[in-house]
HTML snippet that shows the backbone in 3Dmol.js (N, CA, C, O; Angstrom):
<script src="https://3Dmol.org/build/3Dmol-min.js"></script>
<div id="view" style="width:600px;height:400px;position:relative"></div>
<script>
const pdb = `
ATOM      1  N   UNK A   1     117.312 103.532  98.801  1.00  0.00           N
ATOM      2  CA  UNK A   1     117.864 103.951 100.071  1.00  0.00           C
ATOM      3  C   UNK A   1     118.245 105.435 100.006  1.00  0.00           C
ATOM      4  O   UNK A   1     117.852 106.211 100.877  1.00  0.00           O
ATOM      5  N   UNK A   2     118.993 105.827  98.998  1.00  0.00           N
ATOM      6  CA  UNK A   2     119.395 107.224  98.857  1.00  0.00           C
ATOM      7  C   UNK A   2     118.183 108.106  98.591  1.00  0.00           C
ATOM      8  O   UNK A   2     118.101 109.232  99.081  1.00  0.00           O
ATOM      9  N   UNK A   3     117.230 107.576  97.800  1.00  0.00           N
ATOM     10  CA  UNK A   3     116.006 108.329  97.515  1.00  0.00           C
ATOM     11  C   UNK A   3     115.206 108.553  98.795  1.00  0.00           C
ATOM     12  O   UNK A   3     114.631 109.623  98.990  1.00  0.00           O
ATOM     13  N   UNK A   4     115.170 107.543  99.669  1.00  0.00           N
ATOM     14  CA  UNK A   4     114.476 107.686 100.945  1.00  0.00           C
ATOM     15  C   UNK A   4     115.114 108.795 101.769  1.00  0.00           C
ATOM     16  O   UNK A   4     114.420 109.620 102.363  1.00  0.00           O
ATOM     17  N   UNK A   5     116.435 108.806 101.799  1.00  0.00           N
ATOM     18  CA  UNK A   5     117.158 109.830 102.545  1.00  0.00           C
ATOM     19  C   UNK A   5     116.813 111.221 102.027  1.00  0.00           C
ATOM     20  O   UNK A   5     116.536 112.131 102.809  1.00  0.00           O
ATOM     21  N   UNK A   6     116.832 111.383 100.701  1.00  0.00           N
ATOM     22  CA  UNK A   6     116.510 112.677 100.107  1.00  0.00           C
ATOM     23  C   UNK A   6     115.068 113.086 100.387  1.00  0.00           C
ATOM     24  O   UNK A   6     114.789 114.251 100.669  1.00  0.00           O
ATOM     25  N   UNK A   7     114.160 112.126 100.307  1.00  0.00           N
ATOM     26  CA  UNK A   7     112.766 112.431 100.558  1.00  0.00           C
ATOM     27  C   UNK A   7     112.572 112.881 102.014  1.00  0.00           C
ATOM     28  O   UNK A   7     111.852 113.844 102.278  1.00  0.00           O
ATOM     29  N   UNK A   8     113.209 112.188 102.942  1.00  0.00           N
ATOM     30  CA  UNK A   8     113.107 112.568 104.355  1.00  0.00           C
ATOM     31  C   UNK A   8     113.661 113.969 104.579  1.00  0.00           C
ATOM     32  O   UNK A   8     113.061 114.767 105.299  1.00  0.00           O
ATOM     33  N   UNK A   9     114.800 114.269 103.969  1.00  0.00           N
ATOM     34  CA  UNK A   9     115.399 115.600 104.117  1.00  0.00           C
ATOM     35  C   UNK A   9     114.467 116.681 103.571  1.00  0.00           C
ATOM     36  O   UNK A   9     114.295 117.731 104.189  1.00  0.00           O
ATOM     37  N   UNK A  10     113.871 116.416 102.413  1.00  0.00           N
ATOM     38  CA  UNK A  10     112.969 117.380 101.797  1.00  0.00           C
ATOM     39  C   UNK A  10     111.756 117.615 102.687  1.00  0.00           C
ATOM     40  O   UNK A  10     111.347 118.757 102.895  1.00  0.00           O
ATOM     41  N   UNK A  11     111.179 116.538 103.213  1.00  0.00           N
ATOM     42  CA  UNK A  11     110.007 116.665 104.067  1.00  0.00           C
ATOM     43  C   UNK A  11     110.337 117.416 105.358  1.00  0.00           C
ATOM     44  O   UNK A  11     109.554 118.249 105.814  1.00  0.00           O
ATOM     45  N   UNK A  12     111.490 117.120 105.941  1.00  0.00           N
ATOM     46  CA  UNK A  12     111.917 117.836 107.148  1.00  0.00           C
ATOM     47  C   UNK A  12     112.098 119.322 106.849  1.00  0.00           C
ATOM     48  O   UNK A  12     111.713 120.173 107.652  1.00  0.00           O
ATOM     49  N   UNK A  13     112.680 119.629 105.702  1.00  0.00           N
ATOM     50  CA  UNK A  13     112.903 121.022 105.314  1.00  0.00           C
ATOM     51  C   UNK A  13     111.577 121.758 105.124  1.00  0.00           C
ATOM     52  O   UNK A  13     111.502 122.969 105.334  1.00  0.00           O
ATOM     53  N   UNK A  14     110.536 121.031 104.727  1.00  0.00           N
ATOM     54  CA  UNK A  14     109.211 121.631 104.536  1.00  0.00           C
ATOM     55  C   UNK A  14     108.450 121.750 105.854  1.00  0.00           C
ATOM     56  O   UNK A  14     107.346 122.293 105.892  1.00  0.00           O
ATOM     57  N   UNK A  15     109.049 121.235 106.945  1.00  0.00           N
ATOM     58  CA  UNK A  15     108.416 121.349 108.255  1.00  0.00           C
ATOM     59  C   UNK A  15     107.428 120.249 108.588  1.00  0.00           C
ATOM     60  O   UNK A  15     106.594 120.416 109.478  1.00  0.00           O
ATOM     61  N   UNK A  16     107.507 119.134 107.894  1.00  0.00           N
ATOM     62  CA  UNK A  16     106.603 118.012 108.162  1.00  0.00           C
ATOM     63  C   UNK A  16     107.057 117.325 109.452  1.00  0.00           C
ATOM     64  O   UNK A  16     108.240 117.020 109.608  1.00  0.00           O
ATOM     65  N   UNK A  17     106.120 117.079 110.379  1.00  0.00           N
ATOM     66  CA  UNK A  17     106.484 116.401 111.633  1.00  0.00           C
ATOM     67  C   UNK A  17     107.043 114.994 111.392  1.00  0.00           C
ATOM     68  O   UNK A  17     106.677 114.319 110.429  1.00  0.00           O
ATOM     69  N   UNK A  18     107.925 114.578 112.278  1.00  0.00           N
ATOM     70  CA  UNK A  18     108.625 113.294 112.136  1.00  0.00           C
ATOM     71  C   UNK A  18     107.665 112.110 111.997  1.00  0.00           C
ATOM     72  O   UNK A  18     107.909 111.223 111.178  1.00  0.00           O
ATOM     73  N   UNK A  19     106.571 112.074 112.785  1.00  0.00           N
ATOM     74  CA  UNK A  19     105.644 110.936 112.711  1.00  0.00           C
ATOM     75  C   UNK A  19     104.932 110.890 111.365  1.00  0.00           C
ATOM     76  O   UNK A  19     104.620 109.807 110.870  1.00  0.00           O
ATOM     77  N   UNK A  20     104.668 112.055 110.763  1.00  0.00           N
ATOM     78  CA  UNK A  20     104.066 112.067 109.429  1.00  0.00           C
ATOM     79  C   UNK A  20     105.077 111.629 108.377  1.00  0.00           C
ATOM     80  O   UNK A  20     104.715 110.968 107.403  1.00  0.00           O
ATOM     81  N   UNK A  21     106.329 111.991 108.566  1.00  0.00           N
ATOM     82  CA  UNK A  21     107.378 111.546 107.643  1.00  0.00           C
ATOM     83  C   UNK A  21     107.455 110.029 107.660  1.00  0.00           C
ATOM     84  O   UNK A  21     107.545 109.394 106.609  1.00  0.00           O
ATOM     85  N   UNK A  22     107.419 109.444 108.861  1.00  0.00           N
ATOM     86  CA  UNK A  22     107.470 107.984 108.981  1.00  0.00           C
ATOM     87  C   UNK A  22     106.291 107.330 108.273  1.00  0.00           C
ATOM     88  O   UNK A  22     106.458 106.316 107.594  1.00  0.00           O
ATOM     89  N   UNK A  23     105.095 107.906 108.428  1.00  0.00           N
ATOM     90  CA  UNK A  23     103.907 107.361 107.763  1.00  0.00           C
ATOM     91  C   UNK A  23     104.056 107.452 106.252  1.00  0.00           C
ATOM     92  O   UNK A  23     103.779 106.490 105.535  1.00  0.00           O
ATOM     93  N   UNK A  24     104.490 108.598 105.775  1.00  0.00           N
ATOM     94  CA  UNK A  24     104.681 108.786 104.329  1.00  0.00           C
ATOM     95  C   UNK A  24     105.685 107.768 103.782  1.00  0.00           C
ATOM     96  O   UNK A  24     105.450 107.152 102.743  1.00  0.00           O
ATOM     97  N   UNK A  25     106.791 107.601 104.480  1.00  0.00           N
ATOM     98  CA  UNK A  25     107.818 106.667 104.016  1.00  0.00           C
ATOM     99  C   UNK A  25     107.280 105.231 103.996  1.00  0.00           C
ATOM    100  O   UNK A  25     107.602 104.456 103.095  1.00  0.00           O
ATOM    101  N   UNK A  26     106.466 104.883 104.987  1.00  0.00           N
ATOM    102  CA  UNK A  26     105.864 103.547 105.037  1.00  0.00           C
ATOM    103  C   UNK A  26     104.904 103.349 103.873  1.00  0.00           C
ATOM    104  O   UNK A  26     104.895 102.294 103.238  1.00  0.00           O
ATOM    105  N   UNK A  27     104.093 104.370 103.595  1.00  0.00           N
ATOM    106  CA  UNK A  27     103.144 104.279 102.478  1.00  0.00           C
ATOM    107  C   UNK A  27     103.864 104.125 101.149  1.00  0.00           C
ATOM    108  O   UNK A  27     103.477 103.309 100.313  1.00  0.00           O
ATOM    109  N   UNK A  28     104.907 104.908 100.960  1.00  0.00           N
ATOM    110  CA  UNK A  28     105.674 104.838  99.707  1.00  0.00           C
ATOM    111  C   UNK A  28     106.340 103.467  99.570  1.00  0.00           C
ATOM    112  O   UNK A  28     106.375 102.898  98.479  1.00  0.00           O
ATOM    113  N   UNK A  29     106.865 102.941 100.673  1.00  0.00           N
ATOM    114  CA  UNK A  29     107.512 101.619 100.630  1.00  0.00           C
ATOM    115  C   UNK A  29     106.494 100.522 100.320  1.00  0.00           C
ATOM    116  O   UNK A  29     106.827  99.526  99.678  1.00  0.00           O
ATOM    117  N   UNK A  30     105.262 100.703 100.775  1.00  0.00           N
ATOM    118  CA  UNK A  30     104.228  99.700 100.563  1.00  0.00           C
ATOM    119  C   UNK A  30     103.779  99.632  99.099  1.00  0.00           C
ATOM    120  O   UNK A  30     103.484  98.551  98.589  1.00  0.00           O
ATOM    121  N   UNK A  31     103.729 100.783  98.425  1.00  0.00           N
ATOM    122  CA  UNK A  31     103.287 100.815  97.024  1.00  0.00           C
ATOM    123  C   UNK A  31     104.071 101.890  96.256  1.00  0.00           C
ATOM    124  O   UNK A  31     103.520 102.934  95.907  1.00  0.00           O
ATOM    125  N   UNK A  32     105.351 101.629  95.998  1.00  0.00           N
ATOM    126  CA  UNK A  32     106.181 102.648  95.348  1.00  0.00           C
ATOM    127  C   UNK A  32     105.713 103.038  93.947  1.00  0.00           C
ATOM    128  O   UNK A  32     105.891 104.188  93.543  1.00  0.00           O
ATOM    129  N   UNK A  33     105.124 102.117  93.205  1.00  0.00           N
ATOM    130  CA  UNK A  33     104.680 102.429  91.846  1.00  0.00           C
ATOM    131  C   UNK A  33     103.549 103.461  91.856  1.00  0.00           C
ATOM    132  O   UNK A  33     103.512 104.352  91.008  1.00  0.00           O
ATOM    133  N   UNK A  34     102.640 103.341  92.806  1.00  0.00           N
ATOM    134  CA  UNK A  34     101.549 104.304  92.909  1.00  0.00           C
ATOM    135  C   UNK A  34     102.098 105.701  93.163  1.00  0.00           C
ATOM    136  O   UNK A  34     101.684 106.662  92.514  1.00  0.00           O
ATOM    137  N   UNK A  35     103.023 105.816  94.102  1.00  0.00           N
ATOM    138  CA  UNK A  35     103.546 107.131  94.451  1.00  0.00           C
ATOM    139  C   UNK A  35     104.474 107.691  93.377  1.00  0.00           C
ATOM    140  O   UNK A  35     104.604 108.906  93.229  1.00  0.00           O
ATOM    141  N   UNK A  36     105.110 106.805  92.636  1.00  0.00           N
ATOM    142  CA  UNK A  36     105.900 107.259  91.496  1.00  0.00           C
ATOM    143  C   UNK A  36     104.981 107.864  90.435  1.00  0.00           C
ATOM    144  O   UNK A  36     105.274 108.916  89.868  1.00  0.00           O
ATOM    145  N   UNK A  37     103.858 107.175  90.178  1.00  0.00           N
ATOM    146  CA  UNK A  37     102.880 107.660  89.208  1.00  0.00           C
ATOM    147  C   UNK A  37     102.310 109.007  89.666  1.00  0.00           C
ATOM    148  O   UNK A  37     102.144 109.919  88.856  1.00  0.00           O
ATOM    149  N   UNK A  38     102.013 109.127  90.954  1.00  0.00           N
ATOM    150  CA  UNK A  38     101.480 110.376  91.495  1.00  0.00           C
ATOM    151  C   UNK A  38     102.482 111.511  91.297  1.00  0.00           C
ATOM    152  O   UNK A  38     102.112 112.591  90.836  1.00  0.00           O
ATOM    153  N   UNK A  39     103.731 111.275  91.638  1.00  0.00           N
ATOM    154  CA  UNK A  39     104.756 112.316  91.510  1.00  0.00           C
ATOM    155  C   UNK A  39     104.952 112.731  90.053  1.00  0.00           C
ATOM    156  O   UNK A  39     105.127 113.914  89.763  1.00  0.00           O
ATOM    157  N   UNK A  40     104.925 111.769  89.141  1.00  0.00           N
ATOM    158  CA  UNK A  40     105.077 112.095  87.725  1.00  0.00           C
ATOM    159  C   UNK A  40     103.921 112.963  87.229  1.00  0.00           C
ATOM    160  O   UNK A  40     104.131 113.913  86.475  1.00  0.00           O
ATOM    161  N   UNK A  41     102.707 112.633  87.655  1.00  0.00           N
ATOM    162  CA  UNK A  41     101.557 113.424  87.222  1.00  0.00           C
ATOM    163  C   UNK A  41     101.600 114.829  87.810  1.00  0.00           C
ATOM    164  O   UNK A  41     101.230 115.794  87.141  1.00  0.00           O
ATOM    165  N   UNK A  42     102.048 114.951  89.056  1.00  0.00           N
ATOM    166  CA  UNK A  42     102.189 116.279  89.660  1.00  0.00           C
ATOM    167  C   UNK A  42     103.208 117.090  88.875  1.00  0.00           C
ATOM    168  O   UNK A  42     102.966 118.255  88.561  1.00  0.00           O
ATOM    169  N   UNK A  43     104.343 116.485  88.558  1.00  0.00           N
ATOM    170  CA  UNK A  43     105.378 117.186  87.796  1.00  0.00           C
ATOM    171  C   UNK A  43     104.863 117.625  86.426  1.00  0.00           C
ATOM    172  O   UNK A  43     105.163 118.728  85.970  1.00  0.00           O
ATOM    173  N   UNK A  44     104.089 116.762  85.774  1.00  0.00           N
ATOM    174  CA  UNK A  44     103.520 117.113  84.467  1.00  0.00           C
ATOM    175  C   UNK A  44     102.591 118.322  84.568  1.00  0.00           C
ATOM    176  O   UNK A  44     102.614 119.200  83.704  1.00  0.00           O
ATOM    177  N   UNK A  45     101.779 118.367  85.619  1.00  0.00           N
ATOM    178  CA  UNK A  45     100.865 119.491  85.805  1.00  0.00           C
ATOM    179  C   UNK A  45     101.626 120.781  86.110  1.00  0.00           C
ATOM    180  O   UNK A  45     101.247 121.858  85.650  1.00  0.00           O
ATOM    181  N   UNK A  46     102.702 120.662  86.887  1.00  0.00           N
ATOM    182  CA  UNK A  46     103.530 121.835  87.194  1.00  0.00           C
ATOM    183  C   UNK A  46     104.174 122.354  85.913  1.00  0.00           C
ATOM    184  O   UNK A  46     104.195 123.561  85.669  1.00  0.00           O
ATOM    185  N   UNK A  47     104.701 121.440  85.094  1.00  0.00           N
ATOM    186  CA  UNK A  47     105.295 121.848  83.814  1.00  0.00           C
ATOM    187  C   UNK A  47     104.254 122.466  82.890  1.00  0.00           C
ATOM    188  O   UNK A  47     104.584 123.287  82.034  1.00  0.00           O
ATOM    189  N   UNK A  48     102.987 122.068  83.067  1.00  0.00           N
ATOM    190  CA  UNK A  48     101.904 122.609  82.267  1.00  0.00           C
ATOM    191  C   UNK A  48     101.408 123.967  82.753  1.00  0.00           C
ATOM    192  O   UNK A  48     100.514 124.560  82.149  1.00  0.00           O
ATOM    193  N   UNK A  49     101.994 124.459  83.854  1.00  0.00           N
ATOM    194  CA  UNK A  49     101.653 125.799  84.306  1.00  0.00           C
ATOM    195  C   UNK A  49     100.928 125.902  85.633  1.00  0.00           C
ATOM    196  O   UNK A  49     100.720 127.006  86.137  1.00  0.00           O
ATOM    197  N   UNK A  50     100.538 124.765  86.213  1.00  0.00           N
ATOM    198  CA  UNK A  50      99.869 124.835  87.510  1.00  0.00           C
ATOM    199  C   UNK A  50     100.896 125.045  88.621  1.00  0.00           C
ATOM    200  O   UNK A  50     102.056 124.651  88.495  1.00  0.00           O
ATOM    201  N   UNK A  51     100.449 125.676  89.716  1.00  0.00           N
ATOM    202  CA  UNK A  51     101.354 125.786  90.858  1.00  0.00           C
ATOM    203  C   UNK A  51     101.383 124.441  91.586  1.00  0.00           C
ATOM    204  O   UNK A  51     100.508 123.599  91.384  1.00  0.00           O
ATOM    205  N   UNK A  52     102.384 124.249  92.424  1.00  0.00           N
ATOM    206  CA  UNK A  52     102.605 122.954  93.061  1.00  0.00           C
ATOM    207  C   UNK A  52     101.418 122.516  93.917  1.00  0.00           C
ATOM    208  O   UNK A  52     101.036 121.347  93.878  1.00  0.00           O
ATOM    209  N   UNK A  53     100.832 123.423  94.680  1.00  0.00           N
ATOM    210  CA  UNK A  53      99.713 123.062  95.563  1.00  0.00           C
ATOM    211  C   UNK A  53      98.503 122.611  94.764  1.00  0.00           C
ATOM    212  O   UNK A  53      97.888 121.595  95.089  1.00  0.00           O
ATOM    213  N   UNK A  54      98.156 123.353  93.726  1.00  0.00           N
ATOM    214  CA  UNK A  54      97.000 123.003  92.891  1.00  0.00           C
ATOM    215  C   UNK A  54      97.225 121.660  92.202  1.00  0.00           C
ATOM    216  O   UNK A  54      96.332 120.813  92.170  1.00  0.00           O
ATOM    217  N   UNK A  55      98.411 121.474  91.657  1.00  0.00           N
ATOM    218  CA  UNK A  55      98.737 120.209  90.983  1.00  0.00           C
ATOM    219  C   UNK A  55      98.680 119.043  91.958  1.00  0.00           C
ATOM    220  O   UNK A  55      98.118 117.993  91.646  1.00  0.00           O
ATOM    221  N   UNK A  56      99.261 119.228  93.138  1.00  0.00           N
ATOM    222  CA  UNK A  56      99.276 118.165  94.154  1.00  0.00           C
ATOM    223  C   UNK A  56      97.868 117.790  94.583  1.00  0.00           C
ATOM    224  O   UNK A  56      97.533 116.609  94.668  1.00  0.00           O
ATOM    225  N   UNK A  57      97.043 118.794  94.854  1.00  0.00           N
ATOM    226  CA  UNK A  57      95.676 118.519  95.296  1.00  0.00           C
ATOM    227  C   UNK A  57      94.871 117.803  94.215  1.00  0.00           C
ATOM    228  O   UNK A  57      94.105 116.890  94.521  1.00  0.00           O
ATOM    229  N   UNK A  58      95.035 118.203  92.967  1.00  0.00           N
ATOM    230  CA  UNK A  58      94.296 117.574  91.869  1.00  0.00           C
ATOM    231  C   UNK A  58      94.684 116.101  91.721  1.00  0.00           C
ATOM    232  O   UNK A  58      93.819 115.237  91.573  1.00  0.00           O
ATOM    233  N   UNK A  59      95.972 115.826  91.762  1.00  0.00           N
ATOM    234  CA  UNK A  59      96.439 114.449  91.576  1.00  0.00           C
ATOM    235  C   UNK A  59      96.108 113.598  92.797  1.00  0.00           C
ATOM    236  O   UNK A  59      95.682 112.451  92.657  1.00  0.00           O
ATOM    237  N   UNK A  60      96.301 114.148  93.989  1.00  0.00           N
ATOM    238  CA  UNK A  60      96.004 113.380  95.205  1.00  0.00           C
ATOM    239  C   UNK A  60      94.509 113.049  95.281  1.00  0.00           C
ATOM    240  O   UNK A  60      94.134 111.963  95.724  1.00  0.00           O
ATOM    241  N   UNK A  61      93.664 113.979  94.854  1.00  0.00           N
ATOM    242  CA  UNK A  61      92.228 113.726  94.829  1.00  0.00           C
ATOM    243  C   UNK A  61      91.900 112.609  93.842  1.00  0.00           C
ATOM    244  O   UNK A  61      91.050 111.759  94.108  1.00  0.00           O
ATOM    245  N   UNK A  62      92.576 112.622  92.714  1.00  0.00           N
ATOM    246  CA  UNK A  62      92.370 111.588  91.696  1.00  0.00           C
ATOM    247  C   UNK A  62      92.692 110.192  92.247  1.00  0.00           C
ATOM    248  O   UNK A  62      91.997 109.225  91.937  1.00  0.00           O
ATOM    249  N   UNK A  63      93.736 110.094  93.056  1.00  0.00           N
ATOM    250  CA  UNK A  63      94.183 108.797  93.582  1.00  0.00           C
ATOM    251  C   UNK A  63      93.764 108.567  95.032  1.00  0.00           C
ATOM    252  O   UNK A  63      94.328 107.709  95.711  1.00  0.00           O
ATOM    253  N   UNK A  64      92.778 109.329  95.512  1.00  0.00           N
ATOM    254  CA  UNK A  64      92.346 109.270  96.906  1.00  0.00           C
ATOM    255  C   UNK A  64      92.001 107.841  97.351  1.00  0.00           C
ATOM    256  O   UNK A  64      92.452 107.401  98.408  1.00  0.00           O
ATOM    257  N   UNK A  65      91.222 107.129  96.568  1.00  0.00           N
ATOM    258  CA  UNK A  65      90.798 105.781  96.948  1.00  0.00           C
ATOM    259  C   UNK A  65      91.981 104.826  97.045  1.00  0.00           C
ATOM    260  O   UNK A  65      92.051 104.014  97.967  1.00  0.00           O
ATOM    261  N   UNK A  66      92.900 104.919  96.105  1.00  0.00           N
ATOM    262  CA  UNK A  66      94.070 104.046  96.127  1.00  0.00           C
ATOM    263  C   UNK A  66      94.981 104.361  97.312  1.00  0.00           C
ATOM    264  O   UNK A  66      95.541 103.452  97.925  1.00  0.00           O
ATOM    265  N   UNK A  67      95.127 105.632  97.632  1.00  0.00           N
ATOM    266  CA  UNK A  67      95.944 106.035  98.779  1.00  0.00           C
ATOM    267  C   UNK A  67      95.307 105.523 100.065  1.00  0.00           C
ATOM    268  O   UNK A  67      96.005 105.016 100.943  1.00  0.00           O
ATOM    269  N   UNK A  68      93.983 105.653 100.184  1.00  0.00           N
ATOM    270  CA  UNK A  68      93.291 105.156 101.374  1.00  0.00           C
ATOM    271  C   UNK A  68      93.444 103.643 101.507  1.00  0.00           C
ATOM    272  O   UNK A  68      93.575 103.131 102.619  1.00  0.00           O
ATOM    273  N   UNK A  69      93.429 102.937 100.403  1.00  0.00           N
ATOM    274  CA  UNK A  69      93.612 101.486 100.426  1.00  0.00           C
ATOM    275  C   UNK A  69      95.000 101.141 100.976  1.00  0.00           C
ATOM    276  O   UNK A  69      95.129 100.237 101.802  1.00  0.00           O
ATOM    277  N   UNK A  70      96.025 101.844 100.529  1.00  0.00           N
ATOM    278  CA  UNK A  70      97.381 101.606 101.019  1.00  0.00           C
ATOM    279  C   UNK A  70      97.469 101.940 102.506  1.00  0.00           C
ATOM    280  O   UNK A  70      98.115 101.220 103.268  1.00  0.00           O
ATOM    281  N   UNK A  71      96.822 103.030 102.919  1.00  0.00           N
ATOM    282  CA  UNK A  71      96.850 103.414 104.334  1.00  0.00           C
ATOM    283  C   UNK A  71      96.182 102.347 105.198  1.00  0.00           C
ATOM    284  O   UNK A  71      96.645 102.059 106.302  1.00  0.00           O
ATOM    285  N   UNK A  72      95.090 101.759 104.694  1.00  0.00           N
ATOM    286  CA  UNK A  72      94.405 100.701 105.428  1.00  0.00           C
ATOM    287  C   UNK A  72      95.306  99.481 105.575  1.00  0.00           C
ATOM    288  O   UNK A  72      95.343  98.859 106.637  1.00  0.00           O
ATOM    289  N   UNK A  73      96.025  99.139 104.525  1.00  0.00           N
ATOM    290  CA  UNK A  73      96.949  97.996 104.568  1.00  0.00           C
ATOM    291  C   UNK A  73      98.075  98.238 105.566  1.00  0.00           C
ATOM    292  O   UNK A  73      98.496  97.313 106.260  1.00  0.00           O
ATOM    293  N   UNK A  74      98.560  99.462 105.641  1.00  0.00           N
ATOM    294  CA  UNK A  74      99.675  99.793 106.534  1.00  0.00           C
ATOM    295  C   UNK A  74      99.231  99.708 107.992  1.00  0.00           C
ATOM    296  O   UNK A  74     100.001  99.278 108.851  1.00  0.00           O
ATOM    297  N   UNK A  75      97.996 100.115 108.274  1.00  0.00           N
ATOM    298  CA  UNK A  75      97.508 100.158 109.647  1.00  0.00           C
ATOM    299  C   UNK A  75      97.153  98.785 110.194  1.00  0.00           C
ATOM    300  O   UNK A  75      96.914  98.657 111.394  1.00  0.00           O
ATOM    301  N   UNK A  76      97.111  97.757 109.360  1.00  0.00           N
ATOM    302  CA  UNK A  76      96.785  96.397 109.810  1.00  0.00           C
ATOM    303  C   UNK A  76      97.900  95.790 110.602  1.00  0.00           C
ATOM    304  O   UNK A  76      97.787  94.650 111.054  1.00  0.00           O
TER     305      UNK A  76
END
`;
const viewer = $3Dmol.createViewer("view");
viewer.addModel(pdb, "pdb");
viewer.setStyle({}, {cartoon: {color: "spectrum"}});
viewer.zoomTo();
viewer.render();
</script>
């Protein structure tokens, strides 16, 4: 619950529209382990010297199929 609040605040601060925030929160709630794994890998790449955008794109591309599967489940 507190983590959700912090995540929403962070996304709002980054300028993410409210409807996208809702979608993101729904996706994370549907498969929290996947998104935890994604965040950990992004953090590891950042610690390894990559910038946040490059690290995020690399990891998100790696998990593209799994993310699409979760999105399909949410839209049902």
